[in-house]
Residue, then its C-alpha position, 0 to 999 in steps of 0.5 A: m544839167g542845167l547848162n546842158y539845158r541852156r546850151r540846147f535851149f539857145k541852140k535851138l533857137s538860133l537855129s530856128l532864127a536861121s531857119i526862118s531866113f530859108a522859109l521866107s526865101g521860097f522853100p517851104s517851112s513844111l521842108i526846111g527849118k521846122k523843129r520836130s517835137f519829141n517822138k513825134k509820130l509822122p506819116e508813112t510817106e515822111f521822114d524828119d530828123d534834126f538831131g535835137d534829142v540825140n545825145d552827142r556820140v558816135w552811133i547815130g541812131e537805130k535809123y541810121w547806118a553810116i560808113p565808116m562808122e568811127d567817121w561820123r558822129v552826132k554832136d551839138e545837135r547835128l550830124e559831123f563828118v571827121g574822116v577822109e575817105k571818098f564816098s563816106r556816108v550815112n544811109l537812112l535804113t527806115t525810110v526808102i524810096n518806093e518803086g513805081n510812080g509818085e513824087m519825093v522831095v528830100a532835104v537837108e541843111l549842111g555846110l562846112m566844118q568850122g575851120e573849112i571855110g577858108p581857100k583850102k582844098n576841095g570838097s564835095a557833098g550831097f546826097s546819093i538817091g536810089i541806092k540798091d543792089d542789084l544782086d541782093p535786095d537786103v539792105k546791108s547789100a544797098c548800104y555796101f554794095g548799092t549804087g545810087i543817084n549821086a546829087g551834091v554841091s563842090t567847093k569848085g563852084f558847081l551843084f550836080i546831079e550825076d554828069q549834069s551841073t550848073p555854076l553857083p553863084e560867085n563867092f558861094d557861102f558854103s559855111a550854111f546852105t540847103l540842098k533839096i531834091n524834087g523828084k517825080r516818076e511817071n510815064h516811065s521817066t524820073h525827072l529829078t531837080l536840085s536846089c541849092q538855097s544859100k544863107d542869103g536866100n538865093v536859089t541855084e537848080v539842076t535837073y536830071q532825067r533818066d528812064k529808069d525808075i530809083p527805088g532804093l535807100v538815101a544817104l548823105v554824103n561826104n567827099l562825093e568826088q575825092k578821097e580826102g575833100r573838106p568836111f561837113w556837117f549836116r541837119n534837118i533831114k526831111i524827106s516826103g512824098s508818095k514815093i516814100g515808105r517806111r521800113p522799120k525792119n531795117s532798123f540796126g540797134p541799138i542792141l545790135w545783137a546778142m550771143y550765148t553759149l550754155s555749158k555746164e548749167t551755166v548761161r553766159i550772154a554778150a549783148q553788143m551795143p554801138p558807141l554810146g555817148v556820155d549821157d546816154n543810159k549805160d545799163l542793160e536789163l535781161y529778162f526771161k519769160k517764165k510762167g507766161g511772163w516777162q521776169k527782170v533777171l539782171t541789169q548790167k553795165i555796158d562797157d564803155s570801150a567794147c561797148v558790150a554788156h555781159f550776163q551769167i546766170d547760172n544753175w540752169n536748167s538745159e532741159i527746157e527752151v526758155p525766151y529771153q528779152l534784153i531791154y535799153n531804155n534810153q531818152g524815153t525810148r524803151y528798145s527791146y531785142n529777143g532771143t531764146i536759150r534752146k533746149e540742150p540737145g538729148g538723145r539725139p546727134l548734134k549739129f554743129g556748124g563750122l565757119t570762118c574767114q569772112h571777106a567782105n567781097g561776099y558780103p553779106y553772104g546772103p545764099l550762104v547765110r539762108n542756107l545755114m538757117k534751113h540746116d539749122p545747126d544746134l551751134l556755130y563755131f566762128s574760128g576767126d577772121q570775123l573781119y578783114e582791114g579792108n571790109g566796108g570798103y575802107p581801110i582801117k585805123r590803126q592809132p591812136e588806140q581809140d580810133a582803133i577801137l571804133s574802127y574795128l568795132g564798125k568792121w565787127y558789126m558788119f559780122g553781126w549784123a550778117f549772123g545776128h539773126i542766127m546766133r540770137d536762138r543758139p549757143t555760138i563759139c567765136t575765136p579771134d584770129d590774126h586779121d581781128v586783131f588788124q595784123g595779116n599773121l600774128w605771132g603772139e609771142g605770149g603777148k609780146k608788144i611790137s612797136f609800130d615802127e618796129w613792125e613796119k622795119s620788119k615788113k609788118d607780119a614777118h616778126g612775133g608780137y602785138v602791133q595792136t594795144p592791149k586794151m585793143v586786143n582785149v576789147v577783140a576778145q571782149t566782144q568776140c569772147g565774153h559769152m564764152p566760159a571763164p578762161y582757164h587761166p583768168d589772169p592777163l598775160k604780163s603785157g596785160i593781154r587777156t586769155w580765152y582760152t576755155d571748154v564748152l560742154y554742150g551736147r553731151v560734147s566737150f569742145a576745147v576752144i584755144s588760140d593758135r596764135m597767141f603764144k606762137s613764136g614768130p618766123d625771126r626766132i629760127r630765120g633771117g632775111e629780109g621781107r616775108i621770112d615765113h614764105i618757105k620758097e626754096p627747099l629745106s633740109e630736115n629740122e632746118l626750121e626747129s628749136p627746142h625753144l619755139k612755142l606753138l600753143g605755149d605751155p599754159q595751154m598745154e596744161f589746159l588741154g592735159h587737164w581738159i583731155n581727163d575730164w569727161k564729165g557730161a562728155e561723151m566725145k572730145v573736140l578740139l577747136s583752133q584757128t588753123i589746121f595742124s599741117n601745110p597742106a596748101t601748095h599755091h597762093g594768092n591771086t598769081k597762084m604762087f607756089l610756096h614749099g611752105d608757110m609758116d603761117s599754117g599750124g605745121w610749123p614748128k613741127r615738134k611743138r605740132d607733134d606735142v599737141l596731136r600726141l595729146i589730144r590723141k589720148g583722148f581721141s579728140f577730132h579737130i576743127n579749124g579754119d583759117q586756110h580759105l581752102p576746106f580740107l579733110v586731113q588725117y594727121s600723122l606722128d610716127e606713122g602714116r594716119d596714126a593720129g586724129w582727124s581734122f575739118c578745116t572748113p571753107a571760108i564764108s567768103t575767101g579773099y586771098p584764095r589758095w590751092g592744095q594741088p600736090d599732083k600738079l607738081n608731080l609730089p610723091y604720094t602713097d595711099r590715095p583714098s578709094h574716090g580716087l580724087p586727085n591731090t588726095g592721099s599722104y604727102k609730106d610737107v616742108f616741115g616734115n609733116i606727113h598728111y593723109i588728104y582724103a579731101v581738098g576742095n580747090p578754088e577755080d583757076e579763074f574766078s567768076k566775074d558775073n558777081r560777088y556772090k558767083q564769085a565767093q562760089s568759084k573761090s571755094s566759099g562756104f561752110g562746114l556741117i559737123t554732125f556728132n552722133t553721140q549714141e553711135r559715137t560718130i562724126k558725119m562731115e560736110a562742106f557746103r558751098f557757098l551757093a548750095d540750097k538745102d531746099k533745091p539740093t544738087a550734086y555739086d552743093q557739096f565739094p568733091g570728097w563730102p560727106l565722110t563719116i568717121s568713128q571716134t575712135d578713128n582719131d587715134g590712128r595707132i595700130p596696136l600690137a596688144s590688147l588688155p583683158l575684156l572688161e565688162i562694168d556693171r553700169p553701161g557709159q563709164v569713162v576709162k583711162i589706161i595708164d602705162e605704169e612704167n612711165k605713168e603715162l597716159i595711154n588713151v581715155l574716152r566714155v565706153k559705147g556700152s557695158s563692155y571695153q577692150p582696151k587696145v594698146y600700143k606696146n607690151g607692158t603693164y597698164t593700169m586701168l581706171v574705171g568710172e569717174g568722180q568719187n566713184v573709180k576703180e582701180i586696177n593695176g598691174i594688167s600685163s597685155t598679151g600679143k594677141k587679143s586678151e582672153k581674159v575678162i574682168k568684171v568691173k563693178i563700180 
């Protein structure tokens, strides 16, 4: 501590002396070189930050948002850029330029990073001011899609504002200098003067005038002119004037957001933090509001890699609503984040929000987010692709490992910034998919590692294995799944990758949460060739892509599902949650609308393993919710006969990037059983893998996407969200699919995709036609669990919690069966029951 203190003292002294020379050279001392006191209170019209009280770290502070996040950091009391992307910037969030007449001054010290002083490649740095997004006034929109007036210096030797420039003095010293913009708005005109003061006190100016006002954000920018420009440092940011205003609600962090689940009387909370410094506090506190006051219940460490703190509270009373508060203390400042653990729904339907695939072209998804809030779901499910590699407008970093983790976090934070205010007060289930771990397609092969060289040689996403390191993949799981109940198999895979499949019980509905990528075999196990061998571009013979060695969910998850399908404690209904649909209903892919016979990335392959999953979940009348396809579908699966399995709802993408269509009618593909609504591209079709799927509804995008703005484009590309209502008393499932621009307060006939809404019964998720029945059960207690077991092979036929106190089981072949009635310690076993070929007239009274 002593050495660190002395280092900072002498650094502050040297910076102050340097600042004096600036002040004496004509720049007002009130703007340049004045060190601010710790936690100094400034007027609403001023901003002043010298980074003197910020520990060295990647995250700059709650008043800023850097893009790319990982390319900026505070080091030695200044802001440094270490990246290469064009227009890399640090947005000031809480201080803005207001509309209307007035004056402003924006100033900063900056210079080339050490080692960048010689005659190397060109670079540029400076400001962007008046940044706003004309489509969406949200601060997040401004940060990622806003445009402003660019002003700065170029190492080519000139000072500029937009297209106006003037030469800098010959041999200008770029190691340290000051930029200042003076602006004035009056008589419908804005006048700007950019001044550059060199180390020796010389001042160069350039002016610019425009007829429009320039309200919006201010950002510090590196690489104003080009990618891979020379990096600069920045310090002593000062903003003042009558046009300047403060927006404290725009801040983001240090507690970025929180997600939680409530299941089986246990609450688990994950609080997401930013990348902190070595000297920052690593403790996060959790408080609950009880009996009128806040009570501290837990303190947890913030993980250094995932930047997340996890809390678990057992023996939770789910019948009451409890506010919670997260507290973080750092360097004398106390930060808080508030949310609510909702009362678990009881005696009413459960509303479930199904969301997937968040391409940043639609960020921050304003209309969709507002409509989701208005529908107020009880539970949220984000089924995967919470990020894409290009989100934020810059590419990912794959290696080294720590850079990949920070690159992931910067894009992951976009998700939390968009949806955190919704997730803070309702349970959320979140599962990563392929893009979340930086792979366009993922064939996990049980955690197998594939090297970067192998991955590149195999044309990237066509072969099995994870390309990112186990630590990076585990960071993804920690951040996205750490708030969910403990995984069914807690031990990691051989590679060190940790599993996260589990079950969540909420509102009397039991959800199995699985990964349909983690164990799946790669296409190279069965198919040779170069390039996208997962894309089937020619007809195939039956079973050509089948082998007994292939995997879909893998043996561990099948074991888990076998346990889950039999466990009905506290549940009225069963739902499977996965990333993608177990079928291949899409026909056309990509912006060129390329026709594919099949896509091995879908859950329709490998078929035999897919069939095993469907046979298993059908035993519990389980409904299936998924996403991934960027195309909403309502499908009933088939196994041995048409429509003899359960239903699946593939929800719309929040924001579609890569488009797909389901248009078998355009190809004149044969179909049967078109629904009574008569919509095109519906009915029973057979895919290339041999799966028959009954398509009840499909929400195809337009052929020409809107170019008006990114929100209208999201609408035209079939973006939106799903809303599923589970009526646990009536045992019905209502499915709705809302378009991106729908508004609950202004309903229209176009708000939902064609074919939605649809309501089915719980038992519709076993579509087999019964051939016989067993005796009618009259049970002395309503709502009991009934299991039917075939005595010939000991196979479970089906299981559910019956509605009411009478139930007549159906079976699908004549034989002898065992009926188990009840659960836990109170189970009545009835053996040797023979089925009849017609409705049995026999009655069995059961006393539990």
